[in-house]
C-alpha positions in Angstrom: 81.3 69.1 -23.2 81.0 70.1 -26.9 80.7 66.5 -27.9 77.9 65.9 -25.4 76.0 69.0 -26.6 76.4 67.8 -30.2 75.0 64.4 -29.3 72.1 65.9 -27.5 71.3 68.1 -30.4 71.5 65.2 -32.8 69.1 63.2 -30.6 66.7 66.0 -30.2 66.7 66.7 -33.9 66.0 63.1 -34.7 63.3 62.8 -32.1 61.5 65.9 -33.2 61.2 64.7 -36.7 60.0 61.2 -35.8 57.6 62.3 -33.2 56.0 64.9 -35.3 53.7 62.4 -37.0 52.8 60.4 -33.8 50.0 61.3 -31.4 48.8 58.0 -29.8 52.1 57.1 -28.3 54.2 58.5 -25.5 57.7 58.9 -27.1 60.6 60.4 -25.3 64.3 60.3 -25.1 66.3 59.1 -22.1 69.9 59.9 -21.3 72.4 57.1 -20.7 72.0 57.7 -17.0 68.2 57.3 -17.0 66.9 60.9 -17.1 64.1 62.1 -19.4 65.4 64.4 -22.1 62.3 65.0 -24.3 58.6 64.8 -23.9 56.1 64.7 -26.8 52.4 65.5 -26.8 51.5 61.8 -26.7 53.5 61.5 -23.5 51.7 64.5 -22.0 48.4 63.0 -22.9 49.2 59.5 -21.5 51.2 60.4 -18.4 49.6 63.8 -17.6 52.9 65.7 -17.2 53.8 68.8 -19.2 57.3 69.0 -20.6 58.6 71.5 -18.0 57.3 69.2 -15.3 59.0 66.1 -16.3 62.2 66.8 -18.5 65.3 66.2 -16.5 63.6 63.9 -13.9 64.6 60.3 -13.5 62.7 57.7 -15.5 61.5 55.8 -12.5 59.1 58.6 -11.6 56.7 57.0 -14.0 57.0 53.6 -12.3 55.0 52.2 -9.3 56.5 52.2 -5.8 57.0 48.4 -6.0 58.8 48.7 -9.4 61.1 51.5 -8.1 62.1 49.2 -5.2 63.0 46.5 -7.7 64.9 48.9 -10.0 62.6 47.9 -12.9 63.4 51.1 -14.8 67.2 50.7 -14.6 67.0 47.0 -15.4 65.0 47.8 -18.5 67.6 50.3 -19.7 70.4 47.8 -19.0 68.7 45.2 -21.1 68.2 47.7 -24.0 71.9 48.7 -23.7 73.1 45.1 -23.9 70.6 43.9 -26.5 69.6 47.1 -28.3 65.9 46.6 -27.4 63.7 45.8 -24.5 59.9 45.0 -24.8 57.7 44.7 -21.7 54.3 45.4 -20.2 53.4 46.6 -16.8 51.7 49.1 -14.6 52.8 52.7 -14.9 51.7 55.9 -13.2 49.8 58.9 -14.3 50.7 62.3 -12.8 47.7 62.0 -10.4 49.0 58.7 -9.1 46.5 56.4 -10.9 47.8 53.4 -12.7 47.5 52.3 -16.3 48.7 49.3 -18.2 51.5 50.2 -20.5 53.1 48.4 -23.5 56.7 49.6 -23.4 59.5 49.4 -26.1 63.0 50.8 -25.2 65.6 51.1 -28.0 69.2 52.1 -27.4 70.8 54.9 -29.5 74.4 54.9 -30.6 76.7 57.3 -32.5 78.8 56.6 -35.5 81.5 55.2 -33.3 79.1 52.9 -31.6 79.0 54.8 -28.4 75.7 54.7 -26.4 74.1 58.2 -26.7 70.9 57.3 -24.9 67.5 55.6 -25.3 64.2 56.1 -27.0 61.1 54.9 -25.1 57.8 54.3 -26.7 54.8 53.8 -24.3 51.2 52.9 -25.3 48.2 52.9 -22.9 46.8 49.3 -23.2 44.5 49.5 -20.2 41.3 49.0 -22.2 42.7 46.1 -24.2 44.1 44.5 -21.1 40.8 44.7 -19.4 39.1 43.2 -22.4 41.7 40.5 -22.6 41.4 39.8 -18.9 37.7 39.6 -19.2 38.1 37.0 -21.9 40.5 35.1 -19.7 38.2 35.4 -16.7 35.3 34.2 -18.9 37.3 31.2 -20.0 38.5 30.5 -16.5 34.9 30.6 -15.2 33.7 28.4 -18.1 36.4 25.9 -17.2 35.4 26.1 -13.6 31.8 25.6 -14.5 32.5 22.7 -16.8 34.8 21.0 -14.3 32.6 21.8 -11.4 29.5 20.1 -12.9 29.2 16.7 -11.3 25.8 15.6 -12.6 26.8 15.7 -16.2 29.8 14.1 -18.0 31.1 17.0 -20.3 34.1 16.3 -22.5 35.5 17.1 -25.9 36.2 14.7 -28.7 38.5 15.0 -31.7 36.9 14.6 -35.2 38.0 11.0 -35.0 36.2 10.4 -31.6 39.3 10.6 -29.3 38.7 12.1 -25.8 40.6 15.4 -25.5 39.4 16.7 -22.2 37.5 15.4 -19.2 35.4 17.1 -16.4 34.8 16.0 -12.9 31.2 14.9 -13.7 32.7 12.5 -16.4 34.9 11.1 -13.7 32.1 10.6 -11.2 29.7 9.1 -13.7 32.1 6.9 -15.7 34.7 6.3 -13.1 37.8 7.2 -15.2 40.3 9.9 -14.3 41.4 12.4 -17.0 44.9 10.7 -17.1 43.2 7.3 -17.7 40.9 8.4 -20.5 42.3 11.3 -22.5 43.6 10.0 -25.8 41.2 7.0 -25.8 38.4 6.5 -28.2 34.9 7.2 -26.7 33.5 3.9 -27.9 34.9 2.3 -24.8 31.9 3.7 -22.9 29.5 1.6 -25.0 28.3 -2.0 -24.5 30.5 -4.4 -26.5 27.5 -5.4 -28.7 26.7 -1.8 -29.4 30.3 -0.9 -30.2 30.5 -3.9 -32.5 27.5 -2.7 -34.5 29.1 0.8 -35.1 26.7 2.7 -32.8 29.3 5.2 -31.5 30.4 6.2 -35.1 26.8 6.6 -36.2 26.4 9.1 -33.4 29.4 11.1 -34.6 28.3 10.9 -38.2 24.8 12.2 -37.3 26.2 15.1 -35.3 28.7 16.0 -38.1 25.8 16.0 -40.6 23.0 17.6 -38.6 25.0 19.5 -36.0 23.5 17.6 -33.1 22.8 14.0 -32.1 20.7 13.0 -29.1 19.9 9.5 -27.8 19.4 7.3 -24.7 20.9 3.9 -24.1 23.0 1.7 -21.8 26.6 2.7 -21.2 29.4 1.1 -19.2 31.4 2.5 -16.3 35.1 1.7 -15.6 34.0 -1.0 -13.1 31.9 -2.7 -15.8 28.5 -1.8 -14.3 25.8 -0.4 -16.6 23.8 2.8 -16.4 21.1 4.3 -18.5 22.4 7.4 -20.2 21.0 10.4 -22.0 23.6 11.5 -24.5 24.0 14.7 -26.6 26.8 15.2 -29.1 27.3 18.6 -30.7 29.6 19.3 -33.6 32.2 22.1 -33.1 33.4 23.9 -36.2 36.1 26.5 -37.0 35.2 29.9 -38.4 35.7 28.6 -41.9 33.4 25.6 -41.2 36.1 23.0 -40.7 35.1 20.3 -38.2 37.1 20.9 -35.1 35.6 18.1 -33.0 32.6 17.3 -30.8 31.3 18.3 -27.4 29.6 15.4 -25.7 27.3 15.6 -22.7 26.2 12.5 -20.9 23.8 12.2 -18.0 23.1 9.2 -15.8 19.2 8.9 -15.8 19.1 5.4 -14.3 17.2 6.6 -11.3 14.7 8.6 -13.4 14.2 5.5 -15.6 13.7 3.4 -12.5 11.2 6.0 -11.1 9.3 5.9 -14.3 9.2 2.2 -14.2 8.0 2.2 -10.6 5.4 4.8 -11.5 4.2 2.6 -14.3 4.2 -0.4 -12.0 2.3 1.5 -9.4 -0.3 2.6 -12.1 -0.7 -1.0 -13.1 -0.9 -2.1 -9.4 -3.6 0.5 -8.7 -5.6 -0.5 -11.7 -5.3 -4.2 -10.7 -6.3 -3.3 -7.1 -9.3 -1.3 -8.3 -10.3 -4.2 -10.5 -9.9 -6.7 -7.7 -11.9 -4.4 -5.3 -14.8 -4.1 -7.8 -14.9 -7.9 -8.3 -14.7 -8.4 -4.6 -17.7 -6.2 -3.9 -19.6 -7.9 -6.6 -18.8 -11.4 -5.3 -19.6 -10.4 -1.7 -23.1 -9.2 -2.6 -23.8 -12.3 -4.7 -22.4 -14.6 -1.9 -25.0 -13.4 0.6 -28.0 -14.3 -1.5 -26.2 -17.5 -2.8 -25.5 -18.6 0.8 -29.1 -18.0 1.8 -30.3 -20.3 -1.0 -27.7 -22.9 0.0 -28.9 -22.7 3.6 -32.5 -23.4 2.6 -31.3 -26.3 0.4 -29.0 -27.8 3.0 -31.4 -27.4 6.0 -34.3 -29.1 4.1 -32.1 -31.8 2.7 -31.0 -32.7 6.3 -34.5 -32.7 7.5 -35.5 -35.1 4.7 -32.4 -37.1 5.5 -33.6 -37.6 9.1 -37.1 -38.7 8.0 -35.9 -41.0 5.2 -32.6 -42.3 6.6 -33.8 -45.9 6.3 -34.5 -45.7 2.6 -31.1 -46.4 0.9 -32.2 -45.1 -2.5 -33.5 -41.8 -1.1 -30.4 -41.5 1.2 -28.0 -41.9 -1.7 -29.6 -39.1 -3.6 -29.8 -36.9 -0.6 -26.1 -37.4 0.0 -25.4 -36.4 -3.6 -27.5 -33.3 -3.2 -25.8 -32.4 0.1 -22.4 -32.9 -1.6 -23.5 -30.4 -4.3 -24.4 -27.9 -1.6 -21.0 -28.4 0.0 -19.3 -27.6 -3.4 -21.5 -24.5 -3.7 -20.6 -23.4 -0.2 -16.9 -23.9 -0.9 -17.3 -21.8 -4.1 -19.0 -19.0 -2.1 -16.4 -19.2 0.6 -13.7 -18.8 -2.1 -15.4 -15.8 -3.6 -15.6 -14.2 -0.1 -11.9 -15.0 0.5 -10.9 -13.3 -2.8 -13.1 -10.3 -2.0 -11.4 -10.0 1.4 -14.7 -10.4 3.1 -14.5 -13.7 5.0 -14.6 -13.3 8.8 -11.2 -14.2 10.1 -10.3 -15.2 13.7 -6.6 -14.5 13.8 -4.3 -15.3 16.7 -0.7 -14.5 17.5 1.2 -17.6 16.4 4.6 -18.9 15.5 4.2 -20.7 12.1 7.0 -23.1 12.6 5.1 -25.7 14.6 1.9 -25.2 12.5 3.7 -25.7 9.2 5.6 -28.8 10.4 2.3 -30.2 11.6 1.0 -30.2 8.0 3.7 -32.5 6.6 1.6 -35.7 6.9 -1.4 -34.0 5.4 0.6 -32.7 2.5 2.2 -36.0 1.8 -1.2 -37.7 1.6 -2.5 -35.0 -0.7 0.5 -34.9 -3.0 1.2 -38.6 -3.3 4.4 -40.6 -3.2 6.0 -39.1 -6.4 6.4 -35.7 -4.8 9.0 -35.0 -2.1 8.0 -32.6 0.6 10.6 -30.5 2.5 10.1 -27.9 5.2 12.8 -25.4 6.0 12.5 -23.1 9.0 15.0 -20.3 9.7 16.1 -19.8 13.3 14.6 -17.1 15.4 11.4 -17.0 13.4 9.2 -14.1 14.3 5.5 -14.4 15.3 2.6 -13.3 13.2 -1.1 -12.6 13.6 -3.1 -14.8 11.4 -6.1 -17.1 11.2 -4.1 -20.4 11.2 -7.0 -22.6 10.0 -7.5 -20.4 6.9 -3.7 -20.3 6.3 -3.6 -24.1 6.4 -6.3 -24.1 3.7 -4.3 -21.7 1.6 -1.1 -23.9 1.9 -3.1 -27.0 1.0 -4.5 -25.2 -2.1 -1.0 -24.1 -3.2 0.3 -27.6 -2.7 -2.4 -29.1 -4.9 -1.6 -26.5 -7.6 2.0 -27.5 -7.3 1.1 -31.1 -7.6 -0.8 -30.5 -10.8 2.3 -28.7 -12.2 4.5 -31.8 -11.4 2.6 -34.5 -13.2 5.8 -36.7 -13.4 6.8 -36.0 -9.8 9.1 -33.5 -8.2 9.8 -31.6 -5.0 7.7 -29.2 -3.0 9.6 -27.0 -0.6 8.0 -24.9 2.2 10.3 -22.2 3.7 9.7 -20.0 6.6 12.0 -17.0 7.3 12.0 -13.5 8.6 11.8 -10.8 5.9 12.1 -7.0 5.7 10.3 -5.1 2.9 12.0 -1.8 2.5 10.8 1.5 1.0 12.3 0.6 -2.4 10.5 -2.8 -2.6 7.1 -1.3 -1.7 7.5 1.8 -3.8 5.3 0.4 -6.6 2.9 -1.4 -4.2 0.4 1.1 -2.8 -1.3 -1.3 -0.4 1.9 -2.8 1.1 3.6 -0.9 4.0 7.3 -1.2 4.5 8.3 -3.2 7.6 9.0 -6.6 9.1 7.2 -9.7 7.8 7.2 -13.4 8.2 7.8 -15.0 4.8 6.2 -18.3 3.8 7.5 -19.5 0.4 6.0 -22.5 -1.4 8.2 -23.7 -4.2 7.7 -26.5 -6.7 9.9 -27.9 -9.5 7.0 -28.1 -12.0 6.4 -26.7 -15.5 6.4 -23.1 -14.4 4.4 -20.2 -16.0 5.1 -17.6 -18.7 5.0 -13.9 -17.7 1.5 -13.3 -19.1 0.1 -16.1 -17.0 2.0 -14.9 -13.9 0.4 -11.5 -14.3 -3.1 -12.9 -14.2 -2.6 -15.8 -11.8 -4.3 -14.1 -8.9 -7.4 -13.1 -10.9 -10.6 -15.1 -10.0 -11.8 -17.7 -12.5 -8.5 -17.5 -14.5 -7.0 -20.9 -15.0 -4.8 -22.7 -17.5 -6.3 -26.1 -16.7 -8.6 -27.9 -19.0 -12.3 -27.2 -18.7 -13.8 -29.0 -15.7 -10.5 -29.4 -13.9 -10.3 -26.2 -12.0 -12.4 -23.2 -10.9 -9.6 -20.7 -11.1 -10.2 -19.6 -7.5 -7.3 -21.3 -5.8 -4.7 -18.6 -6.1 -7.4 -15.9 -6.0 -8.5 -17.3 -2.6 -4.9 -17.2 -1.4 -4.4 -13.7 -2.6 -7.6 -12.4 -0.9 -6.7 -14.1 2.4 -3.2 -12.7 2.5 -4.4 -9.2 1.6 -7.2 -9.4 4.2 -4.5 -10.4 6.8 -2.5 -7.3 6.0 0.1 -9.1 4.0 1.5 -9.4 0.5 1.7 -12.2 -2.0 3.9 -12.5 -5.1 4.6 -15.2 -7.7 8.0 -15.9 -9.3 7.9 -18.4 -12.1 9.7 -19.4 -15.3 8.8 -21.9 -17.9 10.5 -25.2 -17.2 12.0 -24.0 -13.9 9.1 -24.2 -11.5 7.1 -21.7 -9.4 7.5 -20.0 -6.1 4.6 -18.3 -4.3 5.8 -16.0 -1.6 3.4 -14.9 1.2 4.5 -12.1 3.5 2.5 -11.9 6.8 3.1 -8.9 9.1 5.3 -9.6 12.1 3.7 -9.5 15.6 5.7 -8.7 18.7 3.1 -10.2 21.1 3.5 -13.6 22.7 2.4 -16.6 20.6 -0.3 -19.0 21.6 -0.6 -22.7 20.8 -2.4 -23.4 17.5 -6.1 -23.8 18.3 -7.1 -27.5 17.8 -9.5 -28.6 15.2 -12.5 -29.9 17.1 -14.7 -32.7 15.6 -18.3 -31.7 14.9 -20.9 -33.7 16.8 -24.6 -33.6 16.6 -25.8 -32.4 20.1 -29.0 -30.7 21.1 -30.6 -29.2 24.2 -33.7 -27.9 25.8 -33.0 -24.1 26.1 -35.0 -21.4 24.4 -33.7 -19.8 21.2 -35.0 -16.7 19.4 -34.4 -17.0 15.6 -34.3 -13.7 13.7 -34.3 -14.2 10.0 -36.0 -12.2 7.2 -35.9 -14.9 4.6 -39.1 -17.1 5.3 -37.6 -20.2 3.8 -34.3 -19.9 5.7 -36.3 -19.1 8.9 -38.6 -22.1 8.5 -35.7 -24.4 7.9 -33.7 -23.2 10.9 -36.8 -23.4 13.2 -37.5 -26.9 12.2 -33.8 -27.9 12.6 -33.5 -26.4 16.1 -36.9 -27.9 17.1 -35.7 -31.3 16.0 -32.7 -30.8 18.3 -35.0 -30.4 21.2 -34.9 -26.6 21.7 -37.8 -24.3 22.3 -37.8 -22.0 19.4 -39.2 -18.4 19.0 -39.0 -16.6 15.7 -39.0 -13.0 14.4 -39.0 -11.7 10.9 -37.0 -8.6 11.6 -35.0 -6.7 14.3 -38.0 -4.7 15.5 -40.1 -7.7 16.0 -37.2 -9.4 17.7 -37.0 -6.6 20.3 -40.7 -6.9 20.9 -40.3 -10.6 21.8 -37.3 -9.8 24.0 -39.2 -6.9 25.8 -42.1 -9.2 26.4 -40.2 -10.7 29.3 -40.2 -14.2 27.9 -37.0 -16.1 28.9 -34.5 -16.5 26.1 -31.2 -18.3 26.3 -29.7 -17.5 22.9 -30.4 -15.0 20.1 -29.6 -16.5 16.7 -29.8 -13.7 14.1 -28.7 -13.0 10.6 -26.2 -10.2 10.3 -27.7 -8.5 7.3 -31.3 -7.6 7.9 -33.6 -5.0 6.3 -34.7 -1.9 8.2 -33.7 -0.5 11.5 -32.2 -1.1 13.9 -29.4 -3.0 12.3 -28.8 -6.5 13.5 -25.7 -5.7 15.7 -27.5 -2.8 17.3 -30.6 -5.0 18.0 -28.3 -7.6 19.6 -26.7 -4.9 21.7 -30.1 -3.8 23.0 -31.1 -7.4 23.6 -28.1 -8.0 25.8 -28.9 -4.8 27.8 -32.4 -6.1 28.4 -31.3 -9.7 29.1 -27.6 -9.6 30.4 -27.2 -13.3 30.4 -28.4 -13.7 26.8 -25.9 -15.3 24.4 -25.8 -14.0 20.8 -24.8 -16.0 17.7 -24.7 -14.2 14.4 -25.0 -16.0 11.0 -24.5 -14.7 7.5 -23.3 -15.5 4.1 -21.8 -12.0 3.8 -20.9 -9.9 6.9 -20.8 -6.6 5.0 -18.4 -5.2 7.7 -21.2 -5.1 10.2 -19.4 -7.3 12.7 -16.1 -7.7 10.8 -13.6 -4.8 10.8 -10.2 -4.9 9.3 -11.0 -8.4 8.0 -11.4 -9.7 11.6 -14.4 -10.5 13.8 -15.1 -7.8 16.4 -14.0 -8.9 19.9 -16.5 -11.2 21.7 -18.6 -11.8 18.5 -19.6 -15.4 17.6 -20.4 -16.1 13.9 -21.6 -19.2 12.1 -21.1 -18.6 8.4 -23.8 -19.8 5.9 -24.3 -22.4 4.7 -23.8 -24.5 7.8 -24.7 -28.1 8.5 -27.0 -29.3 11.2 -24.0 -30.7 13.0 -22.1 -27.3 12.8 -25.2 -25.5 14.1 -25.8 -27.9 16.9 -22.1 -27.9 18.0 -21.8 -24.1 17.9 -25.0 -23.6 20.0 -23.9 -26.2 22.6 -20.5 -24.6 22.7 -22.1 -21.2 23.6 -24.8 -22.5 26.0 -23.1 -25.2 28.0 -21.8 -24.5 31.5 -19.2 -26.6 33.4 -20.8 -29.7 34.8 -23.9 -29.5 32.7 -24.5 -32.7 30.7 -25.0 -32.2 27.0 -27.9 -34.2 25.6 -27.1 -36.3 22.6 -29.1 -36.7 19.5 -30.4 -40.1 20.7 -32.2 -38.5 23.6 -33.9 -35.8 21.5 -37.6 -35.9 21.0 -39.5 -34.5 18.0 -41.1 -31.1 18.5 -44.3 -31.2 20.5 -47.6 -31.4 18.6 -50.3 -28.8 18.9 -52.3 -28.9 22.2 -55.4 -30.9 22.2 -57.6 -27.9 23.2 -57.0 -24.5 21.6 -57.6 -21.7 24.0 -58.9 -18.2 23.1 -56.8 -15.8 25.1 -57.4 -12.0 25.5 -54.2 -10.1 26.1 -54.5 -6.7 27.8 -51.3 -4.5 28.2 -50.6 -0.9 27.4 -47.2 -1.9 26.0 -47.9 -2.5 22.3 -44.6 -4.1 21.6 -45.1 -6.5 24.5 -48.6 -7.3 23.2 -47.2 -8.2 19.8 -44.5 -10.4 21.2 -46.8 -12.2 23.7 -49.3 -12.8 20.9 -46.6 -14.5 18.8 -45.6 -16.7 21.7 -49.2 -17.8 22.3 -49.6 -18.6 18.6 -46.5 -20.7 18.8 -48.1 -22.7 21.6 -51.1 -23.4 19.4 -53.6 -21.0 21.0 -55.6 -18.1 19.5 -54.7 -14.7 20.9 -56.6 -11.3 20.7 -55.0 -8.2 22.0 -55.8 -4.7 23.3 -54.1 -1.9 25.2 -57.3 -0.6 26.8 -59.3 -2.1 29.7 -62.6 -0.6 28.3 -61.9 -2.1 24.9 -61.2 -5.5 26.6 -64.6 -5.4 28.3 -66.2 -4.5 25.0 -64.6 -7.5 23.3 -65.6 -9.8 26.2 -69.2 -8.6 25.8 -69.1 -9.4 22.1 -67.3 -12.8 22.1 -66.3 -15.6 24.3 -62.7 -16.1 25.6 -61.2 -18.8 27.7 -58.4 -16.8 29.4 -57.8 -13.2 30.3 -54.0 -12.4 30.4 -53.7 -8.9 31.8 -51.0 -6.7 33.2 -51.6 -5.5 36.8 -50.9 -1.9 35.9 -53.3 -0.6 33.2 -54.4 3.0 32.3 -57.7 3.9 33.8 -58.3 0.6 35.6 -56.0 -1.8 37.4 -55.7 -5.3 36.2 -57.6 -6.5 39.2 -60.5 -4.1 38.5 -60.6 -5.3 34.9 -60.6 -8.9 35.9 -63.5 -8.5 38.4 -65.7 -6.9 35.7 -64.6 -9.4 33.1 -65.6 -12.4 35.3 -69.0 -10.7 35.9 -69.4 -10.7 32.1 -67.9 -14.2 31.6 -68.1 -16.3 34.8 -66.2 -19.2 33.2 -63.3 -16.9 32.3 -59.9 -17.9 33.8 -57.6 -15.0 34.7 -53.8 -14.8 34.6 -52.0 -11.7 36.0 -48.6 -10.8 34.5 -46.3 -8.6 36.5 -42.7 -7.9 37.1 -43.2 -7.9 40.8 -44.2 -10.5 43.4 -48.0 -10.7 43.8 -48.2 -11.2 47.6 -50.3 -8.0 48.0 -53.2 -9.2 45.8 -56.4 -9.3 47.9 -58.6 -12.4 48.2 -60.6 -12.7 44.9 -63.8 -14.5 44.2 -62.5 -15.9 40.9 -59.8 -18.3 39.8 -56.5 -16.6 38.9 -52.9 -17.5 38.3 -49.7 -15.3 38.4 -47.0 -15.2 35.7 -43.9 -13.5 36.9 -41.9 -11.5 34.2 -39.6 -12.4 32.6 -41.1 -15.8 32.0 -40.0 -18.6 29.8 -42.0 -20.1 27.0 -42.4 -23.3 29.1 -43.7 -21.2 32.0 -46.2 -19.5 29.7 -47.3 -22.9 28.3 -47.7 -24.4 31.8 -49.8 -21.6 33.2 -52.1 -21.7 30.1 -52.4 -25.5 30.3 -53.4 -25.1 34.0 -56.1 -22.7 32.9 -57.9 -25.3 30.8 -61.6 -25.9 31.7 
């Protein structure tokens, strides 16, 4: 016992002296069996116990429940006993049960004989520093998670020499390498070989080291060898003393953005080109109308002269040359309309395989023996909806262009196949919808075209041929036709390697029909009555003379209003032949519609040099509409009219049987027309003039009697129903004034109820033909 007391005193004395200068640490002595022997002010501040509350208690009262179960306190003392010192950190308890993070040092104490006399334990509250440290660790952890979680950017570190030192998941996704494959490699392996050979990677590092940052775009290479367009940023990383520690490199794959920008630029160019083409198209359409009217006058009069002077070879030769010039002008106007997407198309659902194969002989004759022609048709070819005759013209035009590019011979290949234009293909083509198409590719082995020529090849009047050897409308015509048909055209060409023109026509799921045959045009006439409606006097005169020469009875009107007057007059008309574009109201199609309501059996034939979308919609003739485009020949006019007027079993008179138009009557009659329908009066007056007689008109019976009192008339043509007086009452008084007057009653009803009259009269039942009107007037001659 004395020895133990002496030891304790020694310890206490030493501790008191040492602890006296310490206030931030918990310092206390522990007996060899693990009980607390002393307790300083720092211990009271940190642990919360006062000396009388803690001295004599076991050390593990300061440990957590988990540590007590694991004998952490005893184990620490054992380590200090064996080694003399034990350093550790861990959670400890305050008196109130709350925890704090403690830094603990336990030193063993021995006497002069080396016997263990106890332990000194020094504890420091490190909770704040641990929290700060853990915050740093958490920040670093989150940063690592952030960097490694980024998949849209390749983020990695480089050594000052350019060696890869770490690698995130975005780098793996973009470049294709795992961290194990790439760390330790030089970053120049991501560059194109030619760029690496010129020192581009090192220049980037040098710029970053000098300026702190380097930014650029360029092609980079993935592990699989594919290329991508990269946006690259290299930042220099330096130590606190300014020493270069390495580089941080961020790479982004912007290939899609670059492609989007390219497509946007292509779309801008395509829109500009489309607007330019549209403007030129509108201009050419307007010019074509007037131009075709001029050509129609020329052609019609030339053909009339040709009939009269056919026996004079000198005159005939010059007329042929003039007509040939008109033909060339008509072709030019047709090409302008095709380019402007304003030619009237008559499409049908067709399978192009048979139609294209049927052109082989025609193409071989057009191309000559030095050019080989091959047609390739894929199996299961889809149908399309197209004007086959116009498509054949386009193909022939393309073939002739190809022939000119193969002066020394070559090969022309026509290929038909099914094609799908997806969203990516049409992204830069605002007028082309994605979907299924039938592809017609025309390929030659000729000289090819440079890119600047390809870009302008579809423009009208653009040609690389010498002056006088081409109009520059061939490809423009093809382009306009394809666009008007709802399709798409594209040229692929390279100098020295030939040219391919690809035409995409929309697929049709309807049943195909047989290609419509090309009918030969024959000069045939007839005896029916035709009403010609034309505002251009020269065109009108030419058409009237041509139709009269073909044997037809011809009526004429200068406008749509006058045409309706003629139709309402009741005169019999078999066919209405009217220009589409007429001044004033109603418009020509509306006038035709009213005419058909008045005369249900009336046939309507439109003509125009420019339809102006009046009867053409979506580039196609409206259903049931017949059109003869200007300028037309006498044969084309005759054939079209006979096609519309003939009925099964009705013989078609040939030109040989035609007689020239009748001359004026030997006796000109003065006819007084009386009708309260002013439009009917106008129309009937015109008919009477056409028959060579002299009409006068009035809507009032009293005014008619006044005129009869003032001047002589040969015939009174009166309606039965008149305001104020009936037609019969008027006629009775008129004959009293002019006993020699012949009377004609016009009515829409049978005239069986007319009482016996004392004067000569005839009946004209409405509607009447021009021939019937002529006969009744002739029978009224004195």
